[in-house]
N, C-alpha and C positions, 0 to 999 in steps of 0.2 A: 504493500500500500504506500501511496505517496507520503512524503514527510509532511505535506500540508496538513493531513489529518492528525498529526502528532503535536501540533501547537497547543499550548495551554488554552483552556476555554471550554467550549461545549464538548462533552464526552459523546463518542459515537453511541448511537442506539439508546440514548437517554431521552427523557421526556422533552428536554430542551432541543435535542437533535430533531425529533419529529415535529416539534413546533417550528423549528427553523425551516424544515422541509415545507410545511404549510405556508409559511410566510414567503418563502422563495417561489412556491407555486403560484401564490396570489400575484406577486410582482411579475412573474413570467407570463401569466395568462391574461389577466385583465387588460393591461395596456396593449398587448400585442393583438388580441382579438379586436379591440376597439379600433386600432390603427388600420385594420383591413376592412372596416365597415363598408366603405364604398364598393369594394369588390364583392363582399358578402351580400350587400343589398341587391346589386344587379343579378348575382347568381341566384338568389332566392326568387326574385321576380321572374327570371327566365325559367326556373324550375316549375313554377306555377303556371306560367303562360309563355311557352317557347317562342311565340310570335310577337311578344311585346316589344323586344328590342332586337335589332339585327346584329349588334355587337356590344361589347362593354362600353366602348367610347361613345357609340350612339346612345346607349342607355344613360350614361352620365350627362351627355348634352341635353337629352330630353328631360331628365330630372332637374337639372339646373335651370331650365326654362319654365318649369312647372311651378306655379305659385303654391306655396304651402308645403312643397316637397324639398328634400335635401339629400345630398349624397351621404350624409351621416345619419340618416333616419335609422333609429333603433340603437344608436350608440350607447345610450344610457343603460338600457336593459342588457346590452352586450357586456358593458364594463362590469356591472354588478354581478350578473350571472356567471361570467367566466372568471371573475375574481374568486367567487365562492367555489366554483368548480375546480379551479387550479389549486386552491388551498387544499381541498379534499383529495384531489387526485394525486398530487405529489406527496403530501404529508402521509396519507394512508399507504401510498406505494412503498415509501421507505419503511413504514411500520410492518406491512404485510410481507415485504421481501425478507426482512429479518425474522419475523415470526414463522413463516413457512419454511425458511431455511433451518431454523432450530427444530421444527417439528419433524422434518425428514432426516435431520442429522447432516453433519458436514460432508460425509462421503457422498451421499445421494444429492445433496444440494449442489456440490461441485459437478457431479456427473450429469445431473438433469437441471442445470441452472436455468435453461430456457423455459422449462416447465414452471419453475419458481417465478420467473419474471412474468409469465403469462397469467398465472394464478393470482399473483400479487396485484398486477395492474387491473385485472378484471374485478377483483374485490374492491379496489380503491375507486374505480370508476362507477361501480354500482351505487356506492354511497354518494359520490360526488354529484351524480346526475339528479339525485333527489333534491339537492340544493339548487342545481342549475335549472331544472325543468320549468318552474313558474316564469322565470325571466326569459327563457328560450321561447316560451309560448307568447309572451308579450312582444318580444323582438320580432318573431316571424309574423305574427298578426299585424304588427305595425308596419313592417317592411313590405308585406305583400298586398296591402290595400292602398289605393290611390284615390283621394288623399290619404295620408297615413292614419291608421286607426286611432292612435293615441299620440299625445303631445309630449308625454314623459312616462317614466316607469310607473310612477304613482297613478297617473291618469289611466294607463293601460291596466294596472292591477284593479282599480276601482271598476272600470267598464266590464272587464271579463268576469269578475266575481259578482257584479250586479246582475249580469245576464245568465251566468252558468254556475255561480257559486265557486267555492274553492276548487271543486273538482275540475272546473274549466281550465284552471292553471296547470293541471296535471294530465290533461287528455292526451298529450303527446309523450307521456313518460315511457311507455313500452317501446314505441318506435325510437325514442331517444336512446334507450338502453341498447337496442339493436344497432343503432348507429355508433354510439360512443364506446361501448364496451369492446367490440372488435377493433375499432379505431385505436383505442388506448392500448389494447393488448399488442397490436402491431407496433404502435408508437414506442412503447417501452422496450419490448423484446427485441425489435429490429434495431433500435438505437443501441442497446447494450451489446448486441452481437456485432453491429457495424463498428462501434468504437473499439471493441476487442480486436476485430480484424484489422482496423487501421493501425493499431499499435503493433500487432504482429507483423504487418507489412513494413512498418518503420523500423522494426527490429530492436527497439530499446524499451525498457520498462517505463511505466508512466512516470515514476519518480525522477527520471532523468530529464524530463521536460519542464519548462517554466510554466507557471499558472496561465500565462497568456497563451502559450502553445497548447496547453491542455484544453482550455476553453475553445480554442480554434477547432480542435478535434471534435469537441462537443457540438459546435455549430454544424460542421460537415456531416457528422453522424446524424444529427437531428434533421437536416435537410433531406438526406437520403431516406430516413425513416418516414418523413412526412409524405413523400411520394407514394410509398406503399400504403400509408394510412388513408390517403385521399381515394385511392382506387378501391380499397376494401370496403370503406364505409359510405361510398357515394350513393348507391341505390337507397340506403336507409335515410341518407341526408335529404334526398329528393322527396321521399315519402313523409318525412317529418314536416317539410315545408308545405306539402300538399294537405296533410291532415290538419295542421294548425290553421290553414287558410280556408279549407273546404269541408271539413267534417261537419255533418249535420247533427244537431242536438239529440235527435232520436236514434242515431246510429251508434253501435259499439265501435271500438277501434278496429276490430276484425272486419266488420261490415264496411267501414270506410276504406280500409286498405284494399279490400276486394273490389269495391266500386271504382276506386281511383285507378287501380292496376288495369281493370278491364277497359278503362278509357285511354290510358297512356301507353300500355303495353311494355314489354321488356326494354325496348329502345328508349322509351321515355324516362326510364330510371337512370339514364346516363346523360341527361341534359345538363350542360354546364360543367362537365368533367374537366376539360382543359383548364378552365378558370380555377376550379377547385384545386387541381394539382399545383398550379403556380401559387395559389393562396396558402394552401396547407403546407407545402414544402417550405416556403419562406417563413411561415408562421411557426412551424415546428422547429426549424433551425434556430430561429431567434429565441424561442422559448427555452430550449436547452442551453443556449449561450447565456441567457439572462440567469437561468436557474443555477447553473454551475458557477457562473461569475459571483453570484450571491453567496454560494456555499464557500467558495475560495476566500471571499472577503471577510468571512467570519471564522476562518481557520478550519474549514472542513474540506475533505477530498472531493474532487469532481466525481461525477457518476460514470460508471462503466470502466472497463479496462484494468481494474485492480485485482 
């Protein structure tokens, strides 16, 4: 392990360590997701109506010309939701990775570490999505209606709960799990394996590189992982957008999924994929860069490759 983790301060796998992971996740996810809101906005609208805009640029031009609309529509719900989600995802990942490794024992944890990464990230995301879902519902509902459904997070919360109760904020939870859990499993497991392979290719142990070099590896590994994430989770991402904008109050989630799929078909599940690859690759790369930079700044080792 890198000497970075041996500095006085936070002890590895202590309560403070997991709290630091949560803070790092919040810092990594809230601002980065918010920064790509213009891309996310056009992506969501094209997923719901593929004929709405001919391209991203045309979409932005149209939005900028439309009174009451903005290319940052939904940024408030995005920031709040993904801050909560990032805290839960990264904090619980660190916790479950250690816990599951201890459960199976060192020999099996080393031999089947990818399985540990997958189980830990799935468990973490399951919890994190419960915090994310209400704000994702507000975000998507606001972004996919013209003019926007709500003027703020509070306005969106009040309108949805007035019309559908608290349950209305969670109507997309199951599709969200189907999108986010595979996404996060790929994000964390492929990141860990990619970083491991990068260091093997470089031929030196992690401890021989400076913190800046290590975080550079984190960015590269994160970007590569993000490409895989985007592809794996895209069909569910389309369905989340569709359900949050089109689900009828009398329908179950299963009925809504069946009706929507019968309308858009298999091909429709891939609307907006190139944009999402660019968005998620960049997003994931910067998230790992920010997360590991935060860990290094407080005297903890970077993630992966140790």
